[in-house]
C-alpha positions, 0 to 999 in steps of 0.5 A, spaced: 780 176 540 778 171 545 784 168 545 788 174 547 783 176 553 784 169 555 791 169 555 792 176 558 787 174 564 791 167 565 798 171 565 796 177 568 799 177 575 805 175 572 805 181 567 804 185 573 809 183 577 814 183 572 813 190 571 813 191 578 820 188 578 823 193 572 820 199 576 824 198 582 830 199 578 831 207 578 834 208 571 834 215 572 838 218 566 839 225 567 843 223 574 850 220 573 849 217 580 844 212 577 848 210 571 849 203 574 842 202 575 840 205 567 845 199 565 842 194 569 835 196 566 838 195 559 840 188 561 833 187 564 830 189 557 834 185 553 833 178 558 825 180 557 826 180 549 829 174 549 824 170 553 818 173 549 821 170 543 826 175 539 831 170 536 836 176 536 837 181 542 843 185 542 846 190 547 848 196 542 853 201 545 853 208 543 856 214 546 851 214 551 847 209 554 846 203 550 840 201 546 837 194 546 835 192 539 831 185 538 828 182 532 824 176 530 824 175 523 819 170 520 819 172 513 823 177 509 817 178 504 813 180 510 811 187 513 816 189 519 814 193 525 819 196 528 817 198 536 820 204 539 820 205 547 825 207 552 827 204 559 830 211 562 825 215 567 825 222 569 828 224 576 823 223 582 824 229 585 820 232 589 821 226 593 816 229 599 811 229 594 810 222 593 805 218 597 809 212 596 816 211 594 817 212 587 822 206 586 817 201 591 811 200 586 805 199 590 798 198 587 792 203 589 785 204 587 783 211 584 777 214 582 779 213 575 782 206 576 778 203 580 781 196 579 788 199 581 794 203 578 801 202 579 804 207 583 812 208 581 816 212 576 816 210 569 810 206 570 806 209 564 812 213 561 815 209 559 816 202 562 809 200 562 807 202 555 814 199 553 813 193 556 806 192 553 809 190 547 814 185 550 808 181 553 804 182 546 810 179 542 810 173 548 803 172 546 804 172 539 810 167 539 806 163 544 800 162 540 804 162 534 800 168 531 805 173 529 803 175 522 809 179 520 816 181 522 818 185 528 824 189 531 825 193 537 829 199 539 829 201 546 833 206 548 836 209 555 836 217 553 829 219 552 828 223 558 835 227 557 834 229 549 835 222 546 842 225 544 845 217 542 839 215 538 840 219 532 847 217 532 845 210 532 839 210 527 844 214 522 849 208 523 844 202 522 839 204 517 839 197 514 838 193 521 832 198 522 829 197 516 821 197 517 815 198 514 811 202 520 814 205 527 809 203 532 810 207 539 807 207 545 809 213 549 803 218 548 796 217 552 788 217 550 782 220 551 779 216 557 778 208 558 772 209 555 774 213 549 781 211 545 784 216 541 790 216 536 795 221 536 796 223 529 800 229 529 806 233 534 808 240 534 815 242 532 819 247 536 824 253 536 826 255 542 830 261 543 833 266 548 834 274 547 838 279 550 837 286 549 843 291 551 842 299 552 847 303 556 854 300 558 852 299 565 846 300 570 844 307 570 841 311 576 833 312 574 832 319 576 839 321 572 838 318 566 831 316 566 827 318 560 833 320 556 836 313 554 832 307 552 831 302 557 832 295 555 826 292 560 821 297 557 824 296 550 824 288 550 816 289 553 814 293 547 818 288 542 815 282 545 808 285 545 808 287 538 809 279 536 802 278 536 796 282 533 789 284 536 787 277 533 793 273 537 796 272 530 804 272 530 806 278 526 813 275 524 813 276 517 813 269 513 811 265 519 805 262 517 807 261 509 808 253 510 802 252 515 797 248 512 790 248 514 786 242 516 781 239 512 774 240 514 773 232 515 780 232 520 777 238 524 770 235 525 774 228 527 778 232 532 771 235 534 768 229 536 773 228 542 769 229 549 771 236 551 768 241 556 770 248 556 767 249 563 771 244 566 777 246 562 777 253 565 775 251 572 781 246 572 786 252 571 782 257 575 781 262 569 775 266 567 776 265 560 780 262 554 785 266 550 788 265 543 788 265 536 781 268 533 778 263 528 780 256 532 777 253 538 781 251 544 783 244 542 785 247 535 789 252 538 793 248 543 795 242 537 794 244 530 796 251 530 803 254 531 804 259 537 809 264 540 810 264 548 815 267 553 817 262 557 821 267 562 823 274 562 828 278 567 832 284 568 834 289 573 833 289 580 828 284 583 830 283 590 827 285 596 825 293 597 827 298 592 833 300 587 832 305 582 836 303 576 835 302 569 838 296 567 844 295 562 840 289 560 834 285 559 833 278 557 827 273 555 826 266 553 821 264 548 818 258 545 815 257 538 811 250 537 810 249 530 806 245 525 808 240 521 811 243 514 814 249 518 822 248 519 824 250 525 831 252 523 827 256 518 822 259 523 828 260 528 832 265 522 825 269 521 825 270 528 832 272 529 831 277 523 824 280 525 826 281 532 833 284 530 829 289 525 824 291 530 829 294 536 830 301 536 836 304 535 838 305 542 839 298 544 842 292 541 839 285 540 842 278 541 838 272 539 841 265 541 838 259 538 837 253 544 834 247 541 828 245 536 825 240 532 820 238 527 813 237 527 810 230 525 803 228 522 801 221 520 794 221 515 788 218 518 788 215 511 794 211 512 795 203 513 798 204 519 792 209 522 787 204 519 790 198 523 791 201 529 783 204 529 781 197 527 785 194 533 782 199 538 775 199 536 775 191 537 778 191 544 774 198 546 768 197 542 768 204 539 773 207 534 778 211 536 778 219 535 785 222 531 788 227 536 793 232 535 798 233 540 801 240 542 807 237 545 813 235 541 817 228 540 823 230 535 825 223 534 819 222 530 821 226 525 828 223 525 825 216 524 821 219 518 827 223 515 832 217 516 828 211 516 823 213 511 817 210 514 811 213 518 810 212 526 803 210 529 803 213 536 798 207 540 798 210 547 794 207 553 796 212 558 791 218 561 792 225 562 791 224 569 797 219 570 802 224 573 808 223 568 814 227 570 811 229 576 810 226 583 806 219 584 806 217 577 802 211 575 799 207 570 792 203 570 792 196 571 786 196 566 790 200 561 797 196 561 792 189 560 788 193 555 794 195 551 797 188 551 790 185 548 790 191 543 797 191 540 797 184 537 791 186 533 795 192 530 799 187 527 794 183 524 790 188 521 796 192 518 798 185 515 791 184 512 791 192 510 798 191 507 796 186 502 
């Protein structure tokens, strides 16, 4: 451990300057105006992996942006860790809200990061966290302490849905064969209390359309005589939850597994202030499914929420019409074992069945993904926990994320291996927002911690 600390301290200025140079390249995958910058970033990642010690590094063409593959195989009989990350970033907009230009990285101190944080788009998501793994490899190669094989798969389309990643994984299963997948694209509770994300929710996202009369009607001449699609849609949506805020779709909970008392108790160890939570959102009280606390409602329980609703006249002034159509967008966050295709079918069948005879209903699925869970008794989790414990001085707390990362379930399906989410970012790092930043402490602590994961994973695999 002291050797790692010494190496990081000796080279920290270089580690920071290298990351800053990477952050200067505006690799925005969502905007074709930055296409060459995305490609330039891929090349920079390739060069970094080569310098860090990979024996083989390839720029792999895909239908979209290239995937950088690197490997260092020291013994085929030893375990193999596959590191995943992405080099593309979110668009910087709205530009006027940045306190410094998004692609001109600067180091500023904050209350949470008194030692400084790098402010730039991609600093935390995911260039900074991805680059920790590159520097961790450098240390292990330079100190001759790499205990197993390592492979890297760094993509350039994560921020636009990873469309080419499934294509690549399906065609390169032997190349990507591994014993565990390691990702740093999540966060932890605080700089004093590390955590490991052990679960991700799946997603089913649909749009509904309710149609009544064949045209907009005068609300005086026709009101009360024909079904109003907006009124009907509001009633249908309201019926999707009961008085305990349980979802009423038949079969929706059939595959939902209750967490063990042990895992719920571990989750409850995470520091949480309900008053601070309410104050931050300026709400008088929380709201959700009966029988569960806030941190369970937003992570280990499935949900159904309306994300948008519209219909009729919404302009200035009055227009007294009964609209012909009403629309809503609805997302369902799912827990592991709930199949998003099946849930979409259950929703469609139920929503159609509860419509009165005076309207017709159309449900259009948009996209979705499967949930994911890593057991806390797995070798990968135990190795990560031992690594965090050694560098932070306290054990990590397992947490379930309310969000979705569909690629993780893709990896398990195609590569048959578990993923460990070792994040070092904080909720306050403003990813996807103006003034995104990543703490210098977090960046260097990640470089210190990652080699210990390799060490303990190999030891526990024997």
